[in-house]
C-alpha positions in Angstrom: 54.8 -59.0 18.2 56.7 -61.4 20.4 59.3 -62.1 17.8 63.0 -62.7 18.2 63.7 -59.0 17.9 61.3 -58.1 20.7 62.6 -55.7 23.3 62.3 -57.1 26.8 63.1 -55.1 30.0 62.6 -55.7 33.7 60.1 -53.7 35.6 62.8 -52.0 37.6 64.8 -50.9 34.5 61.5 -49.8 32.9 60.8 -47.5 35.9 64.3 -46.1 36.0 64.5 -45.3 32.3 60.8 -44.7 31.6 61.5 -41.7 29.2 63.9 -43.7 27.1 61.7 -46.7 26.9 58.7 -44.5 26.0 60.6 -43.0 23.1 61.7 -46.5 22.0 58.1 -47.7 22.1 57.2 -45.3 19.3 58.9 -47.7 16.9 59.0 -51.1 18.7 56.9 -52.8 21.3 58.5 -52.9 24.8 57.8 -56.1 26.9 58.0 -55.5 30.6 58.9 -58.5 32.9 58.1 -59.1 36.6 60.2 -61.8 38.2 61.4 -62.9 34.7 57.9 -63.3 33.3 56.4 -60.9 30.7 53.5 -59.1 32.3 53.0 -55.9 30.3 53.7 -54.4 26.9 54.1 -50.8 25.9 52.9 -49.8 22.4 52.7 -46.6 20.3 49.2 -45.4 19.7 49.3 -46.1 15.9 50.4 -49.7 16.7 47.7 -50.1 19.3 45.0 -48.7 16.9 46.1 -51.0 14.1 46.0 -54.0 16.4 42.5 -52.9 17.7 41.2 -52.4 14.2 42.4 -55.8 13.1 40.8 -57.5 16.1 37.5 -55.7 15.4 37.6 -56.4 11.7 38.1 -52.7 11.0 40.8 -50.8 9.1 43.3 -48.1 9.8 43.5 -44.9 7.8 46.4 -46.3 5.8 44.3 -49.5 5.2 41.3 -47.5 4.1 43.5 -45.5 1.6 45.0 -48.7 0.2 41.5 -50.2 -0.2 40.3 -47.1 -2.0 43.3 -47.1 -4.3 42.7 -50.7 -5.1 39.0 -50.1 -5.8 39.7 -47.1 -8.1 42.4 -49.0 -10.0 39.8 -51.8 -10.9 37.2 -49.4 -12.2 36.5 -49.6 -16.0 35.6 -45.9 -15.8 38.1 -43.1 -15.9 38.8 -41.6 -12.4 40.7 -38.3 -12.0 41.2 -36.6 -8.6 42.3 -33.0 -8.3 43.2 -30.7 -5.4 41.6 -27.3 -4.6 43.9 -25.7 -7.2 42.7 -28.2 -9.9 46.1 -29.9 -9.9 45.8 -33.6 -10.8 46.6 -35.7 -7.7 45.6 -39.1 -9.0 44.2 -41.0 -12.0 43.5 -44.6 -12.5 44.7 -47.0 -15.3 41.4 -46.6 -17.3 41.9 -42.8 -17.5 45.6 -43.2 -18.5 44.6 -45.6 -21.3 41.6 -43.5 -22.5 43.4 -40.1 -22.6 46.7 -41.6 -23.7 48.8 -39.9 -21.1 51.5 -41.0 -18.7 50.4 -41.0 -15.1 53.8 -40.0 -13.8 53.8 -37.0 -16.2 50.4 -35.7 -15.3 50.1 -36.1 -11.5 51.2 -32.9 -9.9 50.4 -30.9 -13.0 47.4 -28.5 -13.6 44.4 -30.1 -15.4 44.9 -28.1 -18.6 48.6 -29.0 -19.1 48.0 -32.6 -20.0 44.1 -32.9 -20.3 43.1 -29.8 -22.4 40.0 -31.8 -23.5 38.6 -31.5 -20.0 39.9 -28.0 -19.3 38.1 -26.7 -22.4 34.9 -28.6 -21.9 31.9 -28.2 -19.5 33.9 -30.4 -17.1 36.0 -27.5 -16.1 32.9 -25.4 -15.1 31.5 -28.2 -13.1 34.8 -28.9 -11.3 34.9 -25.2 -10.2 31.2 -25.2 -9.1 31.7 -28.4 -7.1 34.8 -27.0 -5.4 32.8 -23.8 -4.4 29.6 -25.4 -3.3 30.2 -29.1 -2.7 27.4 -29.8 -5.2 27.5 -33.1 -7.1 27.0 -32.9 -10.9 26.2 -35.6 -13.5 26.0 -35.0 -17.3 26.9 -36.4 -20.7 29.2 -34.9 -23.3 30.9 -35.9 -26.6 34.5 -37.1 -26.2 36.6 -34.6 -28.1 39.6 -36.9 -28.4 37.5 -39.8 -29.6 35.1 -38.4 -32.3 31.7 -40.1 -32.3 32.0 -41.3 -28.7 30.1 -40.1 -25.7 31.1 -39.8 -22.0 28.9 -39.8 -18.9 30.6 -37.6 -16.3 30.1 -37.3 -12.6 31.8 -34.6 -10.6 31.9 -34.8 -6.8 33.9 -33.6 -3.7 36.9 -35.7 -3.0 38.9 -35.1 0.1 40.0 -31.5 0.2 39.5 -31.3 -3.6 37.3 -32.7 -6.3 37.1 -35.7 -8.5 35.4 -36.8 -11.8 34.4 -40.2 -13.0 33.9 -40.6 -16.8 32.4 -43.6 -18.3 32.2 -44.3 -22.1 28.5 -44.7 -22.9 28.8 -44.7 -26.7 27.2 -48.1 -27.0 24.2 -46.9 -24.9 23.8 -43.9 -27.1 23.9 -46.0 -30.2 21.4 -48.5 -28.8 19.1 -45.6 -27.9 19.4 -44.2 -31.4 18.5 -47.6 -32.9 15.5 -47.9 -30.5 14.3 -44.5 -31.6 14.8 -45.5 -35.3 12.8 -48.7 -34.8 10.1 -46.9 -32.9 9.8 -44.3 -35.7 9.8 -47.0 -38.4 7.0 -48.9 -36.6 4.9 -45.8 -36.2 5.4 -44.9 -39.9 4.4 -48.3 -41.1 1.3 -48.3 -38.9 0.4 -44.8 -40.1 0.8 -45.8 -43.8 -1.8 -48.5 -43.4 -1.9 -51.8 -45.3 0.8 -53.2 -43.0 0.0 -55.2 -39.8 2.5 -55.6 -37.0 2.6 -58.1 -34.2 5.0 -60.0 -31.9 5.2 -63.6 -31.0 6.3 -65.2 -27.7 8.6 -68.2 -27.6 5.4 -70.4 -27.6 4.4 -68.9 -31.0 1.5 -67.0 -29.5 0.9 -63.3 -30.0 2.3 -61.1 -27.2 1.4 -58.0 -29.1 -1.1 -57.4 -31.9 -1.2 -54.1 -33.8 -4.6 -52.6 -34.6 -4.1 -53.0 -38.4 -3.2 -56.7 -38.1 -6.2 -57.4 -35.9 -8.5 -55.6 -38.4 -7.1 -57.8 -41.3 -8.7 -60.8 -39.5 -11.7 -59.0 -38.2 -10.9 -59.1 -34.5 -9.9 -56.6 -31.8 -6.2 -56.7 -30.7 -7.2 -58.0 -27.3 -9.0 -61.0 -28.8 -5.9 -62.2 -30.6 -3.4 -61.9 -27.6 -2.1 -65.3 -26.5 -3.6 -66.8 -29.7 -1.2 -68.8 -31.9 -0.4 -67.3 -35.2 -1.1 -70.6 -36.9 -4.6 -70.7 -35.4 -5.7 -67.7 -37.5 -4.6 -69.5 -40.7 -6.5 -72.0 -42.8 -5.9 -75.7 -41.8 -4.1 -76.4 -45.1 -1.6 -73.6 -44.4 -0.8 -74.3 -40.8 2.0 -76.9 -41.2 4.1 -74.7 -43.5 3.5 -71.7 -41.2 4.4 -73.6 -38.1 7.7 -74.7 -39.7 8.6 -71.1 -40.4 7.7 -69.9 -36.9 9.7 -72.7 -35.3 12.7 -71.9 -37.5 12.7 -68.2 -36.6 12.1 -68.8 -32.9 15.2 -71.1 -32.9 17.2 -68.1 -34.0 17.5 -68.8 -37.7 17.2 -66.2 -40.5 14.1 -64.2 -41.1 11.4 -65.9 -43.2 8.7 -64.6 -45.6 5.8 -66.7 -47.1 2.5 -66.3 -48.7 -0.6 -67.6 -46.9 -4.1 -66.4 -45.9 -5.8 -65.2 -42.7 -9.1 -66.6 -41.6 -11.4 -63.6 -41.4 -13.9 -63.4 -38.5 -17.4 -64.4 -39.7 -16.1 -66.3 -42.7 -13.8 -66.0 -45.6 -10.0 -65.8 -46.1 -7.8 -62.9 -46.9 -4.6 -63.6 -48.9 -1.5 -62.1 -47.1 2.2 -62.3 -47.1 3.8 -62.8 -43.6 7.3 -61.8 -42.7 8.9 -63.3 -39.5 12.2 -62.2 -37.9 13.7 -63.3 -34.5 13.7 -60.8 -31.6 17.2 -61.2 -30.2 17.7 -60.4 -26.5 21.0 -60.0 -24.7 21.5 -63.7 -24.2 18.8 -65.6 -26.2 15.9 -65.3 -28.6 13.0 -63.4 -26.9 10.4 -64.1 -29.6 9.6 -63.0 -33.2 8.4 -59.9 -35.0 5.5 -60.4 -37.4 4.8 -58.2 -40.4 1.6 -58.9 -42.4 0.7 -57.3 -45.8 -2.4 -57.9 -47.8 -2.0 -59.4 -51.2 -4.3 -57.7 -53.7 
């Protein structure tokens, strides 16, 4: 504050013209001297609060607002704020890009003027309910302007109005659908019989053994868990099988080969084994095993 433009007055002048200096202090700090030395300073309350907040590591209302605006601008989800009349007061770049509207054109306009997709959807009802009750809502809905895509929407009180946060969850929906398809396929294969299913860990041992696969070898599923796939094959077939297992666990393409299972209490059962890598988000998690009996 003690810059070249600082206002410095003597204590005598300060007392004589206190009203004038008080008004001036609303915009600039006033330094009061005694015998030529600066002894006191007069500040406006906003300036004092800002200085106090900075010293305590806090923020001012303007600082909080700027931080919030910065945070909202960085979100990859669409953020739209509205007042109590459902007039748009703010929207972040993600919302501008997703809905293909100009922020300058939509802010200050009713929701339905530029975003009919939201006005005509369940979002409108939730916005009204949240305004009336302060209740927070969360739901999913299809994106009308982007056919085939899904949005997860949160509606919540925001200042004197309401806001909604919309995140594109299409990839999650698709992944869930694929998981359901895989689960149904697995159940159907097990119900059909004649097909044994299992999973291998990265060490080549069974981490899961289906009932049918265990029965092919004459064991219980629990007895084969943590057992190597190659250990239930004849000695003469193990080198070839180990080569296929290693290849798949290293992330190469799926493999299929004919071999035989050692059957508990003696004998061999001719089978065909299919192996495919189980790919996680960042690496191979193991392998899927499909075994069918060769008649």
